[in-house]
C-alpha positions in Angstrom: 0.5 0.1 0.1 0.7 3.7 -0.2 3.1 5.7 2.3 0.9 8.5 2.9 3.8 10.4 3.5 5.1 9.6 0.4 3.0 12.2 -2.1 0.4 14.8 -1.0 -3.3 11.9 -2.4 -5.5 15.6 -1.9 -3.0 17.7 -3.8 -3.0 14.8 -6.5 -7.0 14.1 -6.2 -7.3 17.8 -7.2 -6.4 16.9 -10.3 -9.6 15.5 -10.8 -12.0 18.6 -10.7 -10.0 19.9 -13.5 -12.3 21.0 -16.1 -11.6 19.7 -19.5 -12.0 21.7 -22.7 -9.6 23.4 -26.1 -6.6 23.1 -24.0 -6.3 18.8 -24.4 -6.0 18.5 -27.7 -7.9 14.6 -28.6 -10.7 14.9 -25.4 -14.0 15.3 -25.4 -14.0 19.5 -24.9 -17.8 19.5 -23.6 -17.1 21.6 -19.9 -17.4 18.8 -18.3 -14.4 17.9 -14.9 -11.7 15.3 -15.2 -13.9 13.5 -12.6 -17.0 13.4 -14.9 -15.4 12.5 -17.9 -13.9 9.2 -15.9 -17.8 7.9 -14.5 -19.0 8.7 -18.2 -17.5 5.6 -19.7 -16.2 7.2 -22.7 -15.4 5.6 -25.9 -12.5 6.2 -27.7 -14.6 6.2 -31.4 -17.9 6.9 -30.4 -18.2 9.9 -27.3 -16.6 12.5 -28.7 -13.2 12.1 -28.6 -10.6 13.6 -31.9 -7.6 12.4 -33.7 -4.8 11.8 -33.0 -5.9 9.9 -29.6 -2.3 8.9 -27.6 -3.9 6.1 -24.9 -2.4 4.3 -22.4 -3.3 0.0 -22.0 -4.8 -0.2 -18.9 -3.5 -3.9 -18.5 -0.3 -3.4 -19.8 0.0 0.5 -16.9 -1.0 -3.0 -14.5 1.0 -5.2 -15.1 4.9 -3.2 -15.8 4.0 -1.5 -12.0 3.5 -5.5 -10.9 6.1 -7.1 -12.3 8.7 -4.3 -11.9 8.1 -4.0 -8.3 8.5 -8.1 -8.1 11.3 -8.0 -9.8 13.2 -5.1 -7.6 12.2 -7.0 -4.8 14.0 -10.6 -5.9 16.8 -8.7 -6.4 17.0 -6.7 -3.3 17.0 -3.7 -4.6 15.1 0.4 -4.4 13.7 2.1 -6.5 13.3 5.7 -7.4 11.5 5.5 -10.8 12.2 8.6 -12.7 9.9 10.9 -13.1 11.0 13.0 -16.1 9.6 9.6 -18.2 6.0 10.4 -18.1 5.8 14.2 -15.5 2.2 12.7 -13.9 2.4 12.6 -10.2 -0.9 10.0 -10.5 1.2 7.9 -11.9 3.8 8.6 -9.5 1.0 7.3 -6.8 0.7 4.6 -8.0 4.4 3.9 -8.7 4.4 4.6 -4.5 1.7 2.1 -4.3 4.2 -0.3 -5.7 6.6 0.0 -3.0 9.2 2.8 -5.0 11.6 4.4 -2.2 11.3 7.8 -3.9 11.7 9.7 -7.1 14.2 10.8 -9.3 14.4 14.1 -11.4 16.6 16.2 -14.0 16.5 19.2 -13.4 14.8 21.4 -10.8 12.0 22.1 -12.2 10.6 18.6 -12.4 12.1 18.3 -9.1 9.0 21.9 -8.7 7.0 19.7 -10.3 7.4 16.7 -7.9 6.9 19.0 -4.4 4.0 20.5 -5.5 2.2 17.1 -4.9 4.3 16.8 -2.1 6.6 13.7 -3.0 8.5 13.8 0.3 12.3 11.9 -0.9 13.9 13.0 -4.4 17.2 12.5 -6.2 17.9 15.0 -7.9 20.0 12.7 -10.9 22.7 16.1 -11.8 24.7 19.2 -10.4 22.8 22.1 -8.8 25.2 25.0 -9.0 22.2 27.8 -10.1 22.4 29.9 -6.4 18.1 31.2 -7.4 17.5 27.1 -7.3 19.4 26.4 -4.1 17.5 29.4 -2.0 14.2 27.8 -3.2 15.8 23.9 -2.2 16.2 25.7 1.0 13.8 27.2 1.9 10.9 23.6 1.2 14.2 21.7 3.4 13.8 24.0 5.9 9.8 24.4 5.8 9.1 20.8 5.8 11.4 18.3 8.1 10.0 15.2 6.5 11.4 16.4 2.5 14.8 14.1 1.8 16.6 15.6 -1.1 20.6 14.3 -2.4 22.0 15.5 -5.6 24.7 14.7 -6.8 29.0 16.6 -7.4 31.4 16.2 -9.7 34.1 18.8 -9.1 35.7 21.0 -6.3 34.5 24.4 -7.7 30.5 23.1 -8.0 30.9 22.3 -3.7 32.5 25.5 -3.2 29.5 27.5 -5.4 26.9 25.5 -3.7 28.4 25.1 0.1 28.9 29.5 -1.4 24.7 29.6 -1.7 23.6 27.1 1.1 23.1 28.4 4.6 21.9 25.1 5.5 22.6 21.1 4.9 22.5 19.8 2.0 23.0 15.8 0.9 25.2 15.3 -1.8 26.9 12.3 -3.8 29.6 12.2 -6.4 28.8 11.3 -9.4 30.7 8.9 -11.5 31.0 9.2 -15.1 33.0 7.9 -18.2 35.0 8.8 -20.9 33.1 11.4 -23.6 30.3 10.0 -21.8 28.3 12.3 -19.6 29.4 14.6 -16.4 31.1 12.4 -13.3 34.2 12.3 -12.5 36.9 9.9 -14.8 39.3 9.6 -11.9 39.2 8.7 -8.5 41.4 10.4 -7.0 39.8 13.7 -8.5 36.4 11.9 -6.4 38.4 12.2 -3.5 39.2 15.1 -3.7 35.8 16.2 -4.1 35.5 14.3 -1.2 37.6 16.0 1.0 35.9 19.3 -0.1 32.3 18.4 0.7 33.2 17.5 4.5 35.5 20.7 4.3 32.4 22.4 3.9 29.8 23.9 5.8 26.4 22.8 3.8 27.1 19.9 2.0 27.2 15.9 3.7 28.4 13.5 1.5 25.6 10.3 1.6 26.7 8.1 -1.8 28.0 7.9 -5.1 25.7 8.1 -7.9 26.1 6.6 -11.4 24.4 6.7 -15.2 25.6 3.7 -17.4 23.1 4.4 -20.5 25.8 6.7 -21.2 28.0 4.1 -21.3 26.9 1.4 -23.3 24.8 1.1 -25.9 22.9 -2.3 -26.9 23.2 -6.2 -25.9 26.1 -6.8 -27.2 28.5 -8.8 -24.9 30.9 -5.6 -25.2 28.3 -3.1 -24.1 27.5 -4.8 -21.2 30.8 -5.9 -19.7 31.0 -1.8 -20.3 28.2 -1.0 -18.2 29.9 -3.6 -16.0 33.4 -2.0 -15.2 32.2 1.0 -15.0 29.2 0.1 -12.2 32.4 -1.5 -10.1 34.6 1.8 -10.6 30.8 3.0 -8.1 31.7 0.4 -6.3 35.6 0.5 -5.6 35.3 4.7 -5.4 32.3 3.7 -2.7 34.0 1.7 -0.6 37.6 3.5 -1.3 35.2 6.6 0.9 34.1 4.0 3.8 37.4 3.4 4.4 39.1 7.3 4.5 35.5 7.5 7.4 33.6 10.2 4.5 30.2 8.1 5.4 31.2 8.4 9.1 27.9 8.0 11.1 25.0 7.4 8.4 22.5 4.8 8.6 22.7 3.9 4.9 24.7 5.0 1.7 22.7 5.3 -1.1 24.8 3.6 -4.8 23.1 4.7 -7.4 22.5 3.7 -11.6 20.2 2.4 -13.5 18.0 3.6 -17.2 16.1 1.3 -18.2 18.1 -1.1 -20.6 20.7 -2.3 -18.0 18.7 -2.4 -14.3 19.9 -5.9 -14.7 23.8 -5.4 -14.8 23.4 -2.9 -12.1 21.2 -5.4 -10.2 24.4 -7.8 -10.8 27.4 -5.5 -9.8 25.6 -3.1 -7.1 23.4 -5.8 -5.4 26.6 -7.8 -4.4 26.9 -8.2 -0.8 29.3 -5.4 0.2 32.0 -5.4 2.6 32.0 -5.4 6.0 28.5 -5.1 7.0 28.7 -1.7 4.6 25.9 -0.7 5.1 25.4 0.3 1.3 21.0 1.1 -0.5 21.7 -0.2 -4.0 18.9 2.0 -5.7 17.4 2.1 -9.2 16.5 5.1 -10.9 14.4 3.5 -14.1 11.6 5.1 -15.3 10.6 3.9 -18.7 9.1 0.3 -17.3 6.1 2.5 -16.4 4.9 2.2 -20.3 8.3 0.6 -22.2 8.0 0.6 -25.3 7.1 -0.6 -28.9 10.8 -0.1 -30.4 14.2 1.3 -28.2 13.1 -0.1 -24.7 11.4 -3.6 -26.8 15.4 -4.2 -28.2 17.2 -3.5 -25.0 15.7 -3.5 -21.9 16.5 -6.7 -19.3 12.5 -7.5 -19.2 12.2 -7.5 -23.4 11.4 -11.0 -23.7 7.3 -12.3 -24.5 6.1 -13.7 -21.4 4.4 -13.1 -18.3 7.7 -11.9 -16.9 8.3 -9.4 -19.1 7.1 -5.5 -20.1 4.6 -5.1 -22.0 3.9 -1.8 -24.2 1.4 0.2 -22.8 1.4 3.3 -24.9 -0.1 3.6 -28.2 -1.6 6.6 -30.5 -4.6 5.8 -32.8 -4.7 8.4 -36.1 -7.0 9.2 -39.0 -6.5 7.9 -42.5 -7.2 11.5 -44.3 -5.7 10.7 -47.6 -4.9 8.0 -50.1 -2.8 10.5 -52.6 -1.6 7.8 -54.4 -2.1 3.4 -54.1 0.7 2.7 -51.7 0.5 6.2 -49.3 -1.5 6.9 -47.0 -1.4 10.2 -44.9 -3.0 10.0 -41.5 -3.7 12.9 -39.0 -0.3 12.2 -36.7 3.1 13.8 -36.7 6.4 15.3 -34.8 4.5 17.8 -32.2 1.7 14.0 -31.3 4.6 11.4 -31.7 8.1 10.3 -30.9 10.7 10.0 -33.8 14.1 9.9 -31.6 14.2 5.8 -31.4 12.3 5.1 -34.7 9.2 6.1 -36.6 6.3 4.6 -34.9 4.9 1.3 -35.6 1.6 0.4 -37.1 -0.3 -2.2 -35.6 -4.2 -2.1 -35.8 -6.2 -1.6 -38.6 -10.2 -0.1 -37.6 -12.9 0.0 -40.4 -15.4 2.0 -40.8 -17.4 -0.2 -39.2 -15.2 -0.2 -36.0 -13.6 -4.2 -37.0 -10.1 -3.6 -35.7 -7.6 -5.9 -36.9 -4.0 -6.6 -37.6 -2.5 -4.7 -39.5 1.1 -5.8 -40.8 3.8 -5.3 -43.9 2.9 -1.8 -43.7 5.4 0.9 -42.3 6.4 4.0 -41.1 8.1 6.3 -44.0 8.3 9.5 -42.5 6.8 12.1 -39.9 5.9 15.7 -40.8 4.7 18.0 -37.5 1.2 17.3 -38.4 1.4 14.3 -40.5 2.1 10.7 -40.9 3.5 8.8 -44.0 2.3 5.4 -43.8 3.0 2.8 -47.0 1.2 0.8 -48.0 1.7 -2.6 -49.2 -0.4 -4.3 -52.2 -3.8 -5.2 -50.7 -4.0 -3.1 -48.3 -7.3 -2.5 -46.4 -7.0 0.8 -45.8 -9.3 3.4 -46.8 -9.5 6.9 -46.0 -11.5 7.6 -43.2 -10.3 4.4 -41.8 -8.1 4.3 -38.4 -4.6 3.0 -37.7 -3.3 2.7 -34.1 1.2 2.5 -33.8 3.4 1.3 -31.3 5.4 4.4 -30.2 9.2 4.2 -29.6 10.9 5.9 -26.5 8.2 7.2 -23.9 10.3 10.6 -22.7 9.6 11.8 -25.8 5.8 10.9 -26.4 4.7 12.1 -22.6 6.0 16.1 -22.9 3.2 16.3 -25.8 0.6 15.1 -23.9 -1.6 17.2 -21.6 -4.1 14.9 -21.1 -4.1 11.0 -22.2 -6.6 8.4 -21.8 -6.7 5.7 -20.1 -7.9 2.5 -21.5 -9.3 -1.1 -20.9 -9.5 -3.5 -23.9 -12.5 -2.5 -25.3 -10.9 1.7 -26.1 -13.6 2.4 -22.4 -12.0 5.4 -20.9 -10.9 4.4 -17.3 -9.1 7.3 -16.3 -7.0 10.3 -17.8 -3.9 11.5 -16.5 -2.4 15.3 -16.5 1.3 15.5 -17.6 2.9 18.8 -16.5 5.8 19.4 -18.8 
């Protein structure tokens, strides 16, 4: 069950009273509230929705939440999902209900959204040096003694800037990086100098080590996984060395965190190994895309990508209508870059809905390209697609889908709307 202190359920519940109007593309703009639309049990194709229509599959969503929670429990790994994937407080509630330890943010704007909904434990997986941002953070910490926060440092200069801008204690982790990868220290000696600077500071406390292995490996080859494992072992070795030098003295818990949505099994293998001398390490994953999975990039790289009860299910789809058949092998549909992701592969045509409402699988059809508001669909000979029909597409990389939709229907197997998810980008 959800920990009441994890997020403010009353603030999240207020989202149900928002009026659904012209601000929310695809939805019936009839002046009803979110709650009223949900209670009406509307059908996606019969009750005033307009295309294109992004939807979340309710069964797949529930399956993914349960699957990830069970996997983490088996591996003895805590999870602070990366909220930037969805920026949806209603989904944060479901992640906390499934046992999430906290939430991860990538920047302070995301952190402010989390705090607006009372998220109590946040890992900012980035450096935070902006004086105005640090003043805001200090005010949040001062006014909410239950708020737990940590961010990353990767330079002595960064430590000095944070210390100068603060007038109260803030927890930090040393970020480890890799050559040409992203932020983070490259050498252990530099990490030790940073740890010394934190210890000498008036306002910072060192609580762990963080890193992002997704910037180190690409794909699922043995070579890629070996690079990721070596990187994680560097994080592990640094943590042990810092502990030997008493940089974590007095801590009841040392956070060691990695884990995007591609290599979290390798993270569990390396960071989940027993730690020496009873070191109180909390191995913490930050995976976010698992909640909807996808029909593209993560389908090819996720550790739980294979079909079966223990695998994630794609939960994010978009329906678009055919508006033109300008030539025998081409259809134009009402969906484009403003509606669907395209940075990790084009949308995948999967289902066809004809004029009679019959839905069948669609094979041999390929998304050729996207304009801002148009999809170019290549048709095989004998294609059943006609003007006015609908096509459902699978999507790749959910992180660049959610940010295009402020209010997203959750649908059951009959395309009845059972919930509406509000996002804040």
